[in-house]
C-alpha positions in Angstrom: 25.6 6.2 8.2 23.2 7.6 5.6 21.7 11.0 6.6 18.1 11.8 6.0 16.7 15.3 5.5 14.0 16.2 8.1 10.6 15.4 6.8 8.3 18.4 6.0 5.0 16.3 6.0 4.4 13.1 7.9 1.7 10.7 6.7 0.3 8.1 9.1 -1.0 5.0 7.2 -3.4 2.8 9.2 -6.2 0.3 8.5 -7.2 -3.3 9.0 -5.0 -6.4 8.7 -4.0 -7.1 5.1 -5.8 -4.1 3.7 -2.7 -3.2 1.7 -0.9 -0.5 3.8 2.6 -2.0 3.3 2.0 -2.4 -0.5 0.8 1.2 -0.7 3.9 2.5 0.9 6.2 0.4 -1.2 4.3 1.4 -4.4 5.0 5.1 -3.5 8.6 4.4 -2.3 10.3 1.3 -3.7 13.1 1.8 -1.1 10.7 1.7 1.9 11.6 -0.5 4.8 9.2 -2.8 6.6 9.4 -4.9 9.8 7.3 -7.9 9.0 6.8 -11.6 9.6 5.4 -14.3 7.3 1.6 -15.0 7.6 1.0 -18.1 9.6 -1.7 -19.1 7.1 -3.1 -17.8 3.8 -5.4 -14.9 4.1 -8.3 -15.0 1.6 -6.2 -17.3 -0.5 -3.2 -15.1 -0.4 0.2 -15.8 1.2 2.8 -13.2 2.2 3.8 -11.2 5.2 2.2 -9.0 7.8 3.6 -5.9 9.5 4.5 -6.4 13.1 6.6 -3.3 13.6 6.2 -0.5 11.1 6.7 0.5 7.4 8.8 3.6 6.7 8.9 5.3 3.3 10.5 8.7 2.4 9.8 10.4 -0.9 10.0 13.9 -2.5 6.9 15.9 -3.4 8.0 18.3 -6.2 5.9 21.2 -7.7 6.8 23.8 -10.3 5.0 26.4 -8.2 2.4 26.9 -5.4 -1.1 25.8 -6.4 0.2 23.0 -8.7 -0.5 19.3 -7.8 3.1 18.3 -8.5 4.5 14.8 -8.6 5.9 12.2 -6.1 9.4 11.2 -6.7 11.4 8.4 -5.0 14.5 9.9 -3.6 16.8 7.9 -5.9 15.0 9.5 -8.9 15.6 13.1 -8.0 17.6 15.1 -10.5 19.8 18.1 -9.9 17.5 20.3 -11.9 14.6 19.4 -9.6 16.7 20.2 -6.5 17.3 23.7 -7.7 13.9 24.6 -9.1 10.3 24.5 -8.0 9.1 23.6 -4.5 10.5 20.5 -2.9 9.1 18.9 0.2 10.3 15.8 2.0 7.5 13.4 2.8 7.5 10.6 5.3 5.0 7.7 5.3 4.7 5.6 8.4 2.6 2.4 8.2 1.5 0.6 11.3 0.3 -2.9 12.1 -3.4 -3.5 11.3 -4.2 -6.2 13.9 -6.1 -4.4 16.7 -4.0 -5.8 19.5 -1.0 -3.8 18.1 -2.6 -0.5 19.3 0.5 0.3 21.4 2.6 0.3 18.3 0.2 2.6 16.5 0.2 4.9 19.5 4.0 5.2 19.4 4.1 6.0 15.7 1.6 8.9 15.6 3.5 11.9 16.9 3.6 15.0 14.7 1.3 13.5 12.1 0.0 15.9 9.4 -2.1 13.6 7.2 -4.0 10.3 8.1 -4.7 7.6 5.6 -7.1 4.8 6.4 -6.6 1.9 3.9 -9.5 -0.5 3.4 -9.7 -3.7 1.4 -12.7 -2.9 -0.9 -13.0 -6.5 -1.9 -13.5 -7.8 1.7 -16.9 -6.9 3.2 -16.2 -9.0 6.3 -13.6 -6.5 7.5 -16.0 -3.6 7.8 -16.3 -3.8 11.6 -12.5 -3.8 11.9 -12.2 -0.9 9.5 -14.8 1.1 11.6 -12.7 0.3 14.7 -9.6 1.7 13.0 -11.5 4.7 11.9 -12.8 5.4 15.4 -9.3 4.9 16.8 -7.8 7.4 14.3 -10.5 9.9 15.1 -9.8 9.7 18.8 -6.0 9.9 18.2 -6.2 12.8 15.7 -9.1 15.0 16.8 -10.2 17.5 14.2 -7.8 16.1 11.6 -9.2 15.0 8.2 -8.9 11.2 7.6 -8.5 10.2 4.0 -10.1 6.8 3.2 -8.4 4.6 0.5 -10.6 2.0 -1.1 -7.8 -0.3 -2.0 -7.8 -3.4 -4.3 -10.0 -1.9 -7.0 -8.2 -4.2 -9.5 -10.2 -7.2 -8.1 -13.4 -8.3 -9.7 -15.1 -8.5 -6.4 -14.1 -5.0 -5.2 -16.9 -2.6 -4.1 -16.9 0.8 -5.6 -15.3 3.6 -3.6 -18.7 5.2 -2.9 -19.9 1.8 -1.4 -16.8 1.7 0.8 -17.6 5.3 1.9 -21.1 4.2 2.8 -19.8 1.2 4.8 -17.8 3.5 6.9 -20.2 6.4 7.1 -17.8 8.9 5.5 -18.3 11.4 2.7 -15.7 10.0 0.3 -13.3 7.1 -0.3 -10.5 7.2 -2.9 -10.3 4.2 -5.2 -6.9 2.7 -5.6 -4.9 -0.4 -6.5 -1.4 -0.8 -5.1 -0.5 -2.8 -8.2 -0.5 0.6 -10.1 2.4 2.4 -8.6 2.1 5.5 -10.8 -1.6 5.9 -9.9 -0.7 5.6 -6.2 1.8 8.4 -6.6 -0.7 10.6 -8.5 -3.3 10.1 -5.7 -0.7 10.9 -3.1 0.3 14.1 -4.9 -3.4 15.1 -5.0 -3.8 14.4 -1.3 -0.8 16.5 -0.5 -2.0 19.3 -2.7 -5.4 19.3 -0.9 -3.6 19.4 2.4 -1.4 22.3 1.3 -4.5 24.3 0.2 -6.2 23.6 3.5 -3.2 24.7 5.5 -3.2 28.1 3.7 -6.9 28.8 4.5 
């Protein structure tokens, strides 16, 4: 059986149904695993699957030194030089089902969380009430912990700007993203981790 190193930082990825949580985790870790089932009907014209269990991704966050943003590297892309130089952290991403009635699954997956991501479909204004419900659930589950809002699907012509998404939710900031751009997703994740590391030191 393949052995995994213990994770150093655990990221909990939540958000409404079909907001892009699974695609985000697979953009960051191409080897991520997901427990899904096919959608019973198209959602906003799109077919595909929905998570009914969980998504699990494991990547490496590598930095030359403290204070650097660093890069996210899929485990298969690690080199021996990186393993023996710089600062290396094992990152675990856990995605949970978005449908509200799966709260019991979300509750079982949240232990030892370090960072919370709330993924929102910025092109779907009709899901705002559901997004707010997920935000309030996350605030109750992780009191005092910062929740990073991801304004996903910025590649779509009908996408709202990240500042508009932030206004919908009543939060200070939302981070614009498209899960179609895997490198950008990894850059954003490295920035989030760097911010988290600086906060932990203060």
